[in-house]
C-alpha positions as CSV (number, residue, x, y, z in Angstrom):
1,M,-41.9,58.2,31.1
2,K,-45.0,56.2,30.5
3,T,-44.8,52.6,31.9
4,P,-45.9,49.9,29.5
5,L,-49.1,48.1,30.3
6,H,-48.8,44.3,29.9
7,I,-51.8,42.1,29.9
8,A,-51.4,38.3,30.0
9,S,-53.8,36.2,32.0
10,W,-56.1,33.2,31.5
11,A,-58.5,34.5,34.2
12,G,-58.3,38.2,33.3
13,L,-60.8,40.7,34.6
14,L,-64.5,40.8,33.9
15,L,-64.3,44.4,32.8
16,L,-60.8,45.8,32.3
17,A,-60.6,49.4,33.4
18,G,-60.9,51.5,30.3
19,C,-62.8,48.9,28.2
20,L,-66.1,50.6,28.1
21,F,-69.4,49.8,26.4
22,P,-70.9,52.6,24.2
23,G,-73.3,54.5,26.3
24,D,-71.2,54.6,29.4
25,D,-70.8,58.0,31.0
26,R,-67.0,57.9,30.9
27,E,-64.9,59.0,27.9
28,P,-64.3,55.9,25.7
29,D,-60.9,54.6,24.8
30,D,-59.6,54.3,21.3
31,I,-60.7,51.0,19.9
32,T,-57.1,50.3,18.8
33,P,-54.5,51.9,21.0
34,L,-51.6,53.2,18.9
35,A,-48.1,54.0,20.1
36,V,-44.7,52.9,18.8
37,G,-43.8,49.6,20.6
38,N,-47.3,48.4,21.2
39,T,-47.4,44.7,20.6
40,W,-50.2,42.1,20.4
41,V,-49.3,38.4,20.6
42,Y,-51.8,35.8,19.3
43,V,-52.3,32.0,19.0
44,D,-53.4,31.0,15.6
45,S,-55.3,27.7,15.0
46,A,-56.2,26.3,11.6
47,Y,-58.8,23.6,11.5
48,Y,-59.2,21.4,8.5
49,G,-62.2,19.3,9.2
50,D,-62.4,17.5,12.5
51,D,-59.2,15.6,12.2
52,S,-56.6,18.2,11.5
53,I,-55.4,21.3,13.3
54,V,-52.3,23.4,13.0
55,V,-51.4,25.8,15.8
56,S,-48.8,28.6,15.6
57,T,-48.2,32.0,17.1
58,G,-48.2,35.5,15.5
59,E,-47.5,39.0,16.5
60,T,-48.7,42.5,15.5
61,S,-46.4,45.4,16.4
62,I,-46.4,49.1,15.9
63,L,-42.9,49.7,14.4
64,G,-42.8,53.4,13.8
65,T,-44.4,56.3,12.0
66,R,-44.6,57.8,8.6
67,E,-45.6,61.2,7.2
68,V,-48.2,61.0,4.4
69,L,-50.0,63.6,2.4
70,I,-53.6,62.9,1.4
71,E,-55.7,65.5,-0.5
72,G,-53.2,68.2,0.6
73,E,-53.5,67.3,4.3
74,A,-50.4,66.0,6.2
75,H,-50.9,63.1,8.6
76,T,-48.6,61.3,11.0
77,V,-49.5,57.6,10.7
78,F,-48.3,54.4,12.5
79,L,-46.8,51.3,10.8
80,S,-48.7,48.2,11.8
81,N,-46.8,45.0,11.0
82,G,-47.8,41.4,11.4
83,H,-45.0,38.8,11.8
84,A,-43.8,35.7,13.6
85,V,-43.3,36.2,17.4
86,G,-39.8,37.5,18.0
87,G,-39.1,37.4,14.3
88,P,-38.2,40.1,11.8
89,P,-41.0,42.4,10.5
90,S,-42.9,41.2,7.4
91,P,-42.2,43.1,4.2
92,I,-45.5,44.9,4.1
93,S,-46.8,47.3,6.7
94,T,-50.1,49.1,7.0
95,Y,-50.6,52.7,7.8
96,V,-53.1,53.3,10.6
97,K,-54.3,56.3,12.7
98,N,-57.0,57.0,15.2
99,I,-59.4,59.9,14.6
100,G,-61.6,60.5,17.6
101,H,-61.9,57.0,19.0
102,S,-62.3,55.3,15.6
103,N,-59.5,53.5,13.8
104,Y,-58.6,54.5,10.2
105,T,-56.4,52.9,7.5
106,F,-54.3,55.3,5.6
107,G,-52.4,53.0,3.2
108,A,-49.6,50.6,3.1
109,E,-46.0,50.1,2.0
110,L,-43.9,47.2,0.6
111,D,-40.2,47.9,0.1
112,T,-40.2,51.2,-1.8
113,A,-43.8,50.9,-3.0
114,R,-46.4,52.9,-1.2
115,V,-50.2,53.4,-1.5
116,V,-52.1,56.0,0.5
117,G,-55.8,56.5,1.0
118,K,-57.9,57.3,4.1
119,V,-60.8,55.0,5.0
120,L,-62.7,54.2,8.2
121,H,-61.6,50.8,9.5
122,L,-63.3,50.4,12.9
123,E,-65.9,52.8,14.1
124,Y,-66.2,53.4,17.9
125,P,-68.5,54.2,19.6
126,T,-70.9,52.5,17.2
127,R,-74.3,50.8,17.0
128,K,-75.7,47.4,16.1
129,G,-76.4,47.0,12.4
130,R,-74.2,49.8,11.3
131,R,-72.6,49.1,7.9
132,Y,-69.8,50.9,6.0
133,P,-67.1,50.1,3.5
134,T,-63.4,49.8,4.3
135,Y,-60.3,48.9,2.2
136,F,-57.5,46.4,2.6
137,Y,-54.3,47.3,0.9
138,S,-51.8,44.9,-0.6
139,F,-49.4,44.8,-3.6
140,A,-48.9,42.6,-6.7
141,E,-46.0,42.3,-9.1
142,R,-46.8,43.2,-12.7
143,E,-44.2,43.5,-15.4
144,G,-41.5,43.7,-12.7
145,N,-43.1,46.5,-10.8
146,L,-45.1,46.5,-7.5
147,V,-48.6,47.9,-8.0
148,P,-51.1,48.4,-5.2
149,V,-54.2,46.2,-4.8
150,V,-57.2,47.5,-3.0
151,D,-59.9,45.2,-1.8
152,T,-63.2,46.6,-0.6
153,I,-64.9,44.9,2.4
154,E,-68.2,46.0,3.9
155,I,-68.1,46.1,7.7
156,E,-71.1,45.2,9.8
157,V,-71.4,45.9,13.5
158,V,-72.9,42.7,14.9
159,D,-72.8,43.5,18.7
160,P,-71.4,46.7,20.2
161,R,-71.8,45.2,23.7
162,H,-70.2,41.8,23.3
163,M,-68.1,39.9,25.9
164,C,-65.0,38.1,24.7
165,V,-63.0,35.3,26.5
166,V,-59.4,35.0,25.1
167,P,-56.2,33.7,26.7
168,A,-55.3,37.3,27.6
169,G,-58.5,37.7,29.7
170,I,-62.2,38.6,29.6
171,F,-63.0,41.9,27.9
172,S,-66.0,43.9,26.8
173,C,-65.6,44.3,23.1
174,V,-67.3,45.1,19.8
175,Q,-68.0,42.2,17.4
176,F,-67.6,43.1,13.7
177,R,-68.2,41.1,10.5
178,G,-66.7,41.8,7.1
179,Y,-68.3,40.9,3.8
180,Y,-67.0,40.6,0.2
181,P,-68.8,42.8,-2.4
182,N,-70.7,39.6,-3.5
183,G,-72.1,39.2,0.1
184,D,-69.9,36.3,1.1
185,L,-68.5,36.4,4.7
186,F,-64.9,37.5,4.8
187,A,-64.2,37.4,8.6
188,T,-65.6,37.9,12.0
189,A,-63.5,40.1,14.3
190,Y,-63.5,41.3,17.9
191,H,-61.9,44.5,19.2
192,A,-61.8,45.7,22.8
193,P,-61.6,49.5,23.3
194,G,-58.4,50.4,25.2
195,V,-56.9,47.0,24.4
196,G,-57.1,46.4,20.6
197,P,-57.9,43.4,18.4
198,L,-58.8,40.3,20.5
199,G,-59.1,37.9,17.6
200,S,-60.9,36.8,14.5
201,E,-62.5,33.9,12.7
202,I,-62.2,33.1,9.0
203,V,-63.8,30.2,7.1
204,R,-62.6,29.2,3.7
205,T,-63.1,26.2,1.3
206,Q,-59.7,25.2,0.0
207,P,-57.8,22.1,-1.3
208,V,-56.2,19.8,1.3
209,G,-54.4,17.1,-0.5
210,D,-56.7,15.8,-3.2
211,T,-59.9,17.0,-1.6
212,L,-61.7,20.3,-0.9
213,R,-62.2,21.0,2.8
214,E,-63.8,23.7,4.8
215,A,-60.9,25.3,6.7
216,R,-61.5,27.5,9.8
217,F,-58.8,29.9,11.0
218,V,-59.1,31.2,14.5
219,R,-56.9,33.9,16.1
220,R,-57.0,34.7,19.8
221,L,-55.1,37.3,21.8
222,V,-52.5,35.9,24.3
223,S,-50.9,39.1,25.6
224,V,-50.7,42.8,24.8
225,T,-48.1,45.4,25.7
226,L,-49.2,49.0,25.5
227,H,-47.0,52.1,25.8
């Protein structure tokens, strides 16, 4: 039986074994390790100008598997679910799978509604300046029915040899950016091969009371348990 690996340290390690930079002689790890029971815990900070901050915690878990059929090919995919720490799963789960060492999205489900479609999410190994489209799946209610919503985001590899400092430790990682079709920045994200998503940064302009403010949302990994 495989013993779960649990990482939770403010100091961490400079280079966690298995977190490799592209170009290393050793075989790279999957950029997002997938197994039922894997859990990533985050601290989420929302900044509204210089005088307002809201801090909470969130968790992403691999709940189970599903069998999906795409273009006549059967795939076993994992259910990735984001929710409050220790709380019940959220209603929507995303289908994910690794092919090679890259991470792919295969669709999503909400209650009995399901949408499937294979698309590259995070490429690894990769190179600086690489760009490719990916999809984010959600659902909307129309005339009493749940219908899928597919948003296209262009991914850019900013730095394949980045160093990230998060509450869980210090990791070699890949820095990605996502852009809306109009070119506006969607988010900046960091992923450590062999560990998974380390965090993200999103900037939005939104109403706070009677004024519009630039809001910055920061997510950082606190701990991870891998099976």
